C-alpha positions as CSV (number, residue, x, y, z in Angstrom):
1,M,-15.1,65.0,149.9
2,M,-12.3,64.3,147.1
3,R,-11.5,67.5,145.3
4,A,-11.8,67.2,141.5
5,H,-8.6,67.7,139.1
6,G,-7.3,67.2,135.6
7,T,-9.7,66.4,133.0
8,L,-12.7,65.6,135.4
9,A,-12.4,69.2,136.7
10,F,-12.4,70.4,133.3
11,A,-15.3,68.2,132.3
12,L,-17.3,69.7,135.1
13,T,-16.4,73.5,134.2
14,L,-17.9,72.9,130.9
15,A,-20.8,71.0,131.8
16,A,-21.5,73.9,134.2
17,G,-21.7,76.3,131.0
18,F,-18.4,78.0,132.6
19,A,-16.6,77.8,129.1
20,P,-15.8,81.4,127.0
21,A,-18.0,82.1,124.4
22,L,-16.7,80.9,120.8
23,E,-16.6,83.1,117.6
24,A,-18.9,81.8,114.8
25,A,-16.7,80.5,112.1
26,E,-17.4,78.3,108.8
27,P,-16.6,74.9,109.3
28,T,-13.2,73.4,107.8
29,D,-13.5,69.7,106.1
30,I,-11.0,67.7,107.2
31,G,-12.6,64.6,106.0
32,G,-10.6,61.8,107.1
33,R,-7.2,64.1,107.1
34,R,-4.4,63.5,110.4
35,E,-4.5,66.4,111.8
36,L,-1.5,68.0,114.1
37,F,-0.6,70.7,116.2
38,V,2.4,72.0,114.4
39,D,0.1,75.0,113.4
40,D,-2.4,77.0,114.7
41,T,-4.8,76.9,111.9
42,L,-7.8,74.8,113.5
43,I,-7.3,76.2,117.3
44,A,-10.2,78.5,118.6
45,Q,-8.9,78.6,122.2
46,M,-6.8,76.8,125.0
47,E,-7.9,76.7,128.4
48,G,-6.3,75.8,132.2
49,E,-2.8,75.0,132.1
50,A,-2.7,73.6,128.3
51,S,-0.3,74.4,125.6
52,L,1.8,73.4,122.6
53,R,4.7,71.8,123.2
54,L,7.6,71.5,120.6
55,H,9.4,68.4,121.2
56,Q,13.2,67.5,120.3
57,P,14.9,64.2,118.2
58,Q,16.6,62.0,120.3
59,P,20.4,60.8,119.2
60,R,21.0,57.4,117.8
61,G,24.0,56.4,116.2
62,I,26.2,57.6,113.4
63,A,24.0,56.3,109.9
64,I,26.7,57.0,107.8
65,V,30.7,58.3,107.7
66,H,31.4,60.3,104.6
67,D,34.9,58.6,104.5
68,A,35.2,57.1,100.8
69,P,38.0,59.1,98.5
70,W,35.2,60.9,96.9
71,E,33.6,62.2,99.7
72,G,35.4,64.2,102.6
73,S,34.7,66.8,105.2
74,G,32.5,68.8,103.1
75,S,29.7,66.5,102.5
76,G,26.1,67.5,103.2
77,Y,23.1,68.8,101.9
78,H,21.3,64.9,101.8
79,S,18.0,63.9,100.2
80,V,16.4,60.8,102.0
81,F,13.1,59.3,100.9
82,Q,11.8,55.8,101.2
83,D,11.2,54.2,97.5
84,G,9.3,51.5,98.3
85,E,11.3,48.6,100.4
86,L,14.6,50.7,99.6
87,Y,15.5,53.9,101.5
88,R,17.7,56.1,98.8
89,M,19.9,59.1,99.9
90,Y,21.9,61.8,97.8
91,Y,24.2,64.5,98.9
92,K,26.9,66.5,98.2
93,S,30.4,64.4,98.2
94,W,33.2,66.7,98.9
95,Q,36.6,67.1,100.4
96,I,38.0,70.8,102.0
97,N,41.0,71.5,103.8
98,P,39.3,74.6,105.7
99,L,42.4,75.0,107.5
100,G,44.7,78.2,107.8
101,E,44.6,80.8,105.2
102,A,45.5,79.1,102.2
103,H,42.1,77.3,102.6
104,R,40.2,78.5,99.4
105,D,43.8,77.2,97.3
106,A,43.9,74.5,99.1
107,P,43.5,70.8,97.4
108,R,40.1,69.6,97.4
109,N,38.0,67.2,95.4
110,P,35.7,67.9,92.9
111,L,32.1,68.4,93.9
112,F,30.0,65.5,93.2
113,T,26.7,64.2,94.0
114,A,26.9,61.0,96.0
115,Y,24.2,57.9,96.3
116,A,23.6,55.7,99.0
117,E,21.1,53.2,100.2
118,S,19.7,51.3,102.5
119,D,17.1,48.4,103.1
120,D,15.7,49.7,106.7
121,G,17.3,53.6,106.7
122,I,19.4,52.4,109.8
123,H,22.0,50.8,108.0
124,W,23.6,52.7,104.9
125,R,25.6,51.2,102.0
126,K,27.3,53.0,99.4
127,P,27.3,50.9,96.1
128,A,29.8,50.7,93.4
129,L,27.7,52.2,90.6
130,G,30.5,52.3,87.6
131,L,28.9,55.4,86.3
132,H,31.2,58.0,86.8
133,E,35.1,57.8,86.9
134,F,37.3,58.9,90.0
135,K,41.2,58.2,89.9
136,G,41.0,56.2,87.7
137,S,38.0,53.6,88.5
138,T,34.6,53.9,88.7
139,A,34.1,51.5,91.4
140,N,32.3,54.4,93.2
141,S,28.7,55.8,94.7
142,I,29.1,58.8,92.6
143,V,25.7,59.8,90.2
144,M,26.9,63.3,89.0
145,V,29.8,65.4,88.8
146,S,30.5,69.1,88.4
147,G,31.9,70.7,84.9
148,P,30.6,71.7,81.7
149,Q,27.9,69.4,80.7
150,D,25.1,69.7,77.8
151,G,26.1,73.2,77.3
152,V,25.9,74.6,81.1
153,N,28.2,74.5,83.9
154,V,26.6,72.1,86.9
155,N,27.5,72.2,90.3
156,A,26.6,68.5,91.8
157,G,27.0,69.7,95.0
158,H,24.1,71.9,95.9
159,V,21.5,69.0,95.0
160,A,18.3,67.7,96.1
161,V,16.3,64.4,94.6
162,F,12.9,63.7,95.0
163,K,10.7,61.0,93.6
164,D,8.1,62.6,91.7
165,E,4.6,61.2,93.2
166,N,3.0,63.0,90.1
167,P,0.7,60.1,88.2
168,A,0.9,62.1,85.1
169,A,4.9,62.0,85.4
170,P,6.5,60.2,82.6
171,P,8.7,57.1,83.2
172,E,11.8,58.7,81.9
173,A,11.2,61.7,84.5
174,R,10.2,59.9,88.0
175,Y,12.9,61.0,89.6
176,K,13.8,64.9,89.5
177,A,16.2,67.1,91.2
178,F,17.6,70.5,90.9
179,F,21.4,71.0,90.6
180,L,23.0,74.8,90.7
181,T,24.4,76.3,87.9
182,K,26.6,79.4,88.3
183,E,27.1,80.0,84.5
184,P,24.4,81.1,83.7
185,H,23.2,81.7,87.3
186,G,20.3,80.0,88.5
187,L,18.6,76.2,88.9
188,L,18.6,73.4,86.7
189,A,15.9,70.8,86.3
190,Y,16.7,67.2,85.6
191,Q,15.5,64.1,85.3
192,S,15.7,60.3,85.8
193,P,14.0,57.1,85.4
194,D,15.8,55.2,88.0
195,G,17.4,57.7,90.4
196,L,20.8,57.1,89.0
197,D,21.0,58.3,85.5
198,W,20.4,61.7,85.0
199,S,19.6,64.2,82.0
200,P,18.4,67.9,81.9
201,M,15.0,68.6,81.2
202,S,15.9,72.2,79.7
203,A,18.7,73.7,78.6
204,E,18.6,76.7,80.5
205,P,18.5,77.3,84.4
206,V,14.2,77.0,85.1
207,L,15.0,79.9,88.0
208,T,17.2,82.7,88.3
209,D,16.1,84.9,90.6
210,G,18.1,84.1,93.7
211,A,21.0,83.6,95.6
212,F,20.8,79.6,95.8
213,D,23.8,79.1,97.8
214,S,22.1,76.3,99.7
215,Q,20.1,73.2,99.1
216,N,17.5,74.5,96.8
217,L,14.7,71.9,96.4
218,A,11.0,71.1,94.8
219,F,8.5,68.5,95.0
220,W,4.9,67.5,94.2
221,D,2.1,68.8,96.3
222,P,-0.7,66.3,96.0
223,E,-3.0,68.7,97.7
224,H,-2.9,71.3,95.4
225,E,-1.9,69.3,92.6
226,V,1.4,71.8,91.6
227,Y,5.0,71.3,91.9
228,R,6.5,73.9,94.6
229,A,10.1,75.2,94.6
230,Y,11.8,76.6,97.7
231,W,15.3,78.3,97.4
232,R,17.8,80.4,99.1
233,Y,17.1,84.3,99.0
234,F,18.5,86.9,100.8
235,D,15.8,89.6,101.9
236,E,16.7,93.2,101.3
237,E,19.8,92.5,99.2
238,S,21.5,95.1,97.7
239,A,21.7,96.0,93.9
240,E,25.2,95.4,94.1
241,H,25.3,91.9,95.3
242,R,23.0,88.7,95.3
243,Y,24.8,87.5,98.3
244,S,23.8,90.2,100.8
245,G,20.8,90.8,103.2
246,V,19.1,88.3,105.7
247,R,19.1,84.9,104.7
248,G,15.5,83.8,103.6
249,I,13.5,82.0,102.0
250,R,11.7,82.1,98.7
251,T,9.2,79.7,96.8
252,A,7.2,79.3,93.5
253,T,4.9,77.1,92.0
254,S,4.7,75.5,88.6
255,T,2.8,72.6,86.5
256,D,5.4,70.6,84.5
257,F,8.6,71.8,86.6
258,I,10.1,73.5,83.4
259,H,7.9,77.3,84.0
260,W,7.6,78.5,87.8
261,E,5.5,81.7,88.5
262,N,3.9,82.9,91.7
263,Q,7.5,84.0,93.2
264,Q,7.1,85.1,96.9
265,N,9.2,84.8,100.1
266,L,7.8,83.1,102.9
267,A,5.7,84.6,105.5
268,Y,5.5,83.6,108.8
269,D,3.5,84.2,112.6
270,D,6.0,86.7,113.7
271,T,8.4,89.2,112.7
272,A,11.7,88.0,114.4
273,R,14.6,88.3,111.5
274,M,16.2,85.0,111.5
275,Q,19.3,83.8,109.0
276,L,17.7,80.9,107.5
277,Y,20.1,78.6,105.9
278,T,18.5,75.4,104.5
279,N,14.6,75.0,104.3
280,Q,13.9,71.1,104.0
281,I,10.3,71.8,103.5
282,K,7.8,68.9,102.1
283,P,4.8,67.2,102.8
284,Y,4.2,65.3,105.8
285,Y,4.1,61.7,104.4
286,R,1.4,61.1,106.9
287,A,-0.5,64.6,106.7
288,P,0.1,65.4,103.3
289,H,-1.8,68.3,103.4
290,I,0.9,69.9,105.9
291,L,4.2,70.9,105.0
292,I,6.6,70.5,107.3
293,G,10.1,72.3,107.3
294,F,13.5,72.5,109.0
295,P,15.5,75.2,108.1
296,A,18.9,75.6,109.6
297,R,19.5,78.5,111.5
298,Y,22.8,80.2,111.2
299,I,24.0,82.5,114.4
300,D,27.4,84.3,114.5
301,R,27.9,84.7,118.1
302,G,31.1,86.3,116.8
303,Y,33.2,88.8,118.7
304,K,33.4,92.0,121.4
305,Q,33.6,94.6,119.1
306,P,37.1,96.3,118.9
307,E,36.5,99.8,120.3
308,G,36.2,102.1,117.7
309,Q,36.6,100.0,114.6
310,D,34.3,98.5,112.1
311,A,34.2,95.2,112.2
312,A,34.6,94.7,108.3
313,E,37.7,96.6,108.4
314,V,39.3,94.4,111.1
315,D,41.5,91.3,109.7
316,N,40.7,88.2,111.1
317,A,43.2,87.7,113.5
318,T,42.1,90.5,115.4
319,L,38.7,89.2,115.2
320,I,39.8,86.1,116.8
321,E,41.6,87.7,119.6
322,N,38.2,89.5,120.2
323,W,36.2,86.1,120.6
324,T,34.0,85.8,123.7
325,P,35.4,83.4,126.5
326,A,32.0,81.1,126.1
327,L,33.3,80.7,122.2
328,R,36.2,80.2,122.9
329,D,35.1,77.3,125.5
330,L,33.6,75.2,122.6
331,P,35.0,72.1,121.3
332,E,37.8,71.9,119.0
333,A,39.1,75.2,119.8
334,E,42.1,75.2,118.0
335,H,40.5,74.1,114.8
336,R,38.1,76.6,115.1
337,V,40.5,79.1,115.2
338,M,42.3,77.8,112.3
339,R,39.1,77.9,110.3
340,A,38.5,81.5,111.2
341,M,41.8,82.6,109.5
342,A,40.2,81.5,106.4
343,S,36.8,83.4,106.9
344,Q,35.9,84.6,110.0
345,R,32.5,83.0,110.3
346,Y,34.1,79.9,109.5
347,G,35.1,80.0,113.3
348,S,32.3,81.9,115.1
349,A,29.2,81.0,113.5
350,I,26.9,78.3,114.8
351,T,24.0,76.3,113.4
352,D,20.7,74.6,114.5
353,S,17.8,73.7,113.0
354,L,14.0,74.8,113.6
355,L,10.4,73.5,112.6
356,I,8.0,75.2,110.5
357,A,4.7,74.4,109.1
358,G,2.0,75.8,106.8
359,R,-0.8,74.4,104.6
360,D,-0.8,76.9,101.8
361,G,3.1,76.8,100.6
362,V,3.7,80.4,101.7
363,S,2.3,81.1,105.0
364,F,4.2,79.7,107.9
365,K,4.5,79.0,111.7
366,R,7.8,79.3,112.5
367,W,8.7,77.7,115.8
368,D,11.5,80.1,117.3
369,E,12.9,77.8,119.9
370,A,15.3,75.0,118.3
371,F,14.0,72.0,117.3
372,L,17.4,70.4,117.1
373,R,20.1,72.1,119.5
374,P,23.8,71.3,118.7
375,G,23.3,68.7,122.2
376,I,26.3,67.6,124.0
377,E,29.8,69.1,123.6
378,R,31.9,66.6,122.1
379,P,34.0,66.8,118.9
380,G,32.6,67.5,115.7
381,T,29.7,69.6,117.3
382,W,29.0,73.6,118.3
383,H,30.2,74.7,114.9
384,Y,29.0,75.7,111.5
385,G,27.2,73.2,109.4
386,Q,26.5,71.0,112.1
387,Q,22.8,69.9,112.7
388,Y,21.7,70.7,109.1
389,L,18.6,68.2,108.5
390,A,18.1,66.0,105.9
391,W,15.3,66.5,103.6
392,H,13.3,65.1,105.1
393,V,11.9,62.6,107.5
394,V,11.6,58.6,106.9
395,E,9.5,55.9,108.8
396,T,11.9,53.3,110.7
397,A,11.4,50.3,112.9
398,S,11.7,50.8,116.1
399,A,15.1,50.0,118.4
400,V,12.4,48.9,121.3
401,A,11.1,45.2,120.6
402,G,7.5,45.5,120.2
403,A,7.0,49.2,120.1
404,P,5.6,51.0,116.7
405,N,7.4,52.4,114.0
406,E,9.2,55.9,114.9
407,L,10.4,59.0,112.3
408,S,14.3,59.1,111.6
409,L,15.8,62.1,110.8
410,Y,19.2,62.8,109.8
411,A,21.7,65.6,111.2
412,V,25.4,66.3,110.1
413,E,28.4,66.7,112.2
414,S,32.3,67.2,112.1
415,Y,31.3,69.7,108.9
416,W,34.7,71.0,107.7
417,T,36.6,68.8,109.9
418,D,39.4,66.7,109.0
419,N,38.8,64.5,106.3
420,S,35.1,63.0,106.6
421,S,31.7,64.7,107.6
422,E,29.5,62.1,109.5
423,L,25.5,62.1,109.4
424,R,23.9,61.3,113.0
425,R,20.3,59.7,112.6
426,Y,17.5,60.9,115.0
427,T,14.5,59.2,116.1
428,L,11.2,60.8,116.9
429,R,7.7,59.4,117.5
430,L,5.3,59.1,114.9
431,D,3.5,62.4,114.2
432,G,5.6,63.6,117.6
433,F,6.7,67.1,116.4
434,V,4.6,68.8,118.6
435,S,2.3,67.6,121.5
436,L,-1.0,69.6,122.9
437,H,0.3,69.6,126.7
438,A,-1.0,69.4,130.2
439,P,0.2,68.9,133.5
440,L,-1.7,66.8,135.9
441,A,-3.7,70.0,136.9
442,G,-5.5,69.8,133.5
443,G,-5.8,72.0,130.1
444,S,-7.9,71.7,127.6
445,L,-8.3,72.7,123.7
446,T,-11.4,73.9,121.9
447,T,-11.1,73.4,118.1
448,K,-12.7,75.5,115.5
449,P,-15.8,74.1,113.9
450,I,-14.8,71.2,111.2
451,T,-16.6,68.5,109.5
452,F,-15.5,65.2,109.2
453,A,-16.0,62.0,107.5
454,G,-15.4,58.9,108.9
455,A,-17.1,56.4,112.2
456,S,-14.7,56.9,114.6
457,L,-12.3,59.3,116.1
458,S,-8.1,58.0,116.9
459,L,-5.8,59.5,119.1
460,N,-2.0,59.2,118.9
461,Y,-1.1,60.3,122.5
462,A,0.8,59.2,125.6
463,T,0.0,60.0,129.4
464,S,1.2,59.1,132.5
465,A,0.1,56.7,135.2
466,A,-2.3,59.0,136.5
467,G,-3.0,61.2,133.3
468,A,-6.0,60.9,131.3
469,V,-7.9,62.0,127.7
470,R,-10.9,62.7,127.2
471,V,-12.8,64.0,124.2
472,E,-16.1,66.0,123.9
473,I,-18.3,66.7,120.6
474,Q,-19.7,69.6,120.4
475,D,-22.0,71.7,118.2
476,A,-21.0,74.8,115.6
477,D,-22.0,77.1,118.6
478,G,-20.1,75.0,121.5
479,K,-22.7,73.1,122.9
480,P,-22.3,69.7,124.2
481,L,-23.5,66.9,121.8
482,P,-26.2,64.6,123.6
483,G,-24.2,61.4,124.4
484,Y,-20.6,62.8,123.5
485,A,-20.1,65.3,126.5
486,L,-16.6,65.1,128.4
487,A,-18.7,63.2,130.8
488,D,-19.4,61.0,128.5
489,C,-15.9,60.3,127.5
490,E,-14.2,57.2,128.6
491,P,-10.6,58.6,130.0
492,L,-7.9,57.2,127.6
493,F,-4.5,56.4,129.2
494,G,-1.3,54.9,127.8
495,D,0.7,55.6,125.0
496,T,-0.2,54.6,121.9
497,V,0.0,56.2,118.3
498,D,-3.6,55.1,117.4
499,R,-6.7,54.3,119.8
500,A,-10.5,54.9,119.5
501,V,-11.9,57.2,121.6
502,R,-15.0,56.0,123.2
503,W,-18.3,57.6,124.9
504,N,-20.7,55.4,126.8
505,G,-18.8,52.6,125.6
506,S,-18.8,53.1,122.0
507,S,-16.7,54.7,119.3
508,D,-19.4,55.2,116.8
509,V,-19.7,59.0,115.6
510,S,-20.9,58.4,111.9
511,A,-24.2,60.3,112.7
512,L,-22.4,63.4,112.8
513,A,-20.1,63.2,109.8
514,G,-20.7,65.9,107.6
515,Q,-22.3,67.9,110.5
516,S,-20.2,71.4,111.8
517,V,-18.9,70.2,115.1
518,R,-15.9,71.2,117.6
519,L,-14.2,68.9,119.4
520,V,-12.5,69.9,122.8
521,F,-9.4,67.8,124.0
522,A,-9.1,67.9,127.9
523,L,-5.7,66.2,129.0
524,S,-4.0,65.4,132.7
525,D,-0.6,65.2,132.7
526,A,-0.3,63.8,129.2
527,D,0.5,64.9,125.4
528,L,-1.7,64.5,122.7
529,Y,-0.2,64.7,118.8
530,A,-2.3,63.9,116.5
531,Y,-6.0,63.0,116.1
532,Q,-8.0,61.5,113.0
533,F,-11.6,60.2,111.5
534,Q,-11.3,56.9,110.7
535,P,-13.7,54.6,108.4
């Protein structure tokens, strides 16, 4: 007799009544929303060898090189979004010379906001906009310059631009942005009818409680019908200095983009203390009730502490002498040392990006393993400023003929190196941030009670040639509904972003719509990325 394994084994186990008891809970109405596995909100339990697996974007080519005369090695803080058939990109445009002790006095360009656009999200161009003069010419892609204007001193480098999807937004404010101002300290609200010509919405900063030395952003949350802002904040900051403590993220809400309330720091599902430099939070466009962020994690791999000395009292040259061998082995060691002579952390800090996900705007599940690692060692990598992800994902065509579209993400390389920085494109399958995974031995996940609207259940999944996915629909108490047990489900195999589940030859679940049910996903050598009830 053959030994049962994988999803078949779980079908037999559940049918025999061996599943552990489930806690009673009020159902969550998911309607026809797409649900992902980026948080634990709808998960009741997992059995067997099932687990949640974080996936990493795959590197592709360089999307854009910031080598124009008005750009340079300090270019970053990108905002990327699709606007109809056009892809738009806004970013800090800056050339800085970080070499040597004269770093802070070295010649540099002023901070600009520059613009690029694309027809496919893969190939980008910098249009000659004719809006602002640079070195005697307006043939550049600058859309905002730093300096005094409208009674405030604008910093055009700390920028975050978005298209406002609020249906009540007037035409002149269809695009919005935050710009930093240091005098007075805070964030300025700006608007634009076309994304190119910008004007202030208020003469004063609209947010003032924070450090703001990062990419500070805001967007329209369609699920809760409010604007949400996220900005740099230092936890446990000292009374003497706002730039002290642990780098964190603060949030607030607004109904008009001018008056902000409900300020609070983000809360995570663990207590680990991490330095988070950016946040990159935005509704995921395929499931806008879920907020997904890609904060850049800042880690100073530093040095061996000089014996008997406080690091704060030791000069940079001495600290560099005490660097660990592993730090010295990283790419561009000579350049790293020169940058550290200006500031120790410019040479010893390393950055990567994490994944966070939440639904209420404040509480987030934080995946502490890197979502985007620095990658294979090569010039322009493994240093401070690398792998800052652009804000946010966009959908692009796959490079594989006939394959479905995929997600594109963009991350910085060669930051503060030579005369230009670069933006590399990465790709991920649609909804592919996290999967429910099980090896060939099998595993299962049971949801909390839900109600849904729709006539069929569609899955985004991938299996091996031997793998399979099955689904059981239970009542709220965990008992299989007649005709929808695992044994009734036809095994799904393949690799697709959208396929209906069938039980006894039919995908129709309309008779169960509105009832409190649980879903059981049983997998064998497979990954399940998302599920959705469809009409």
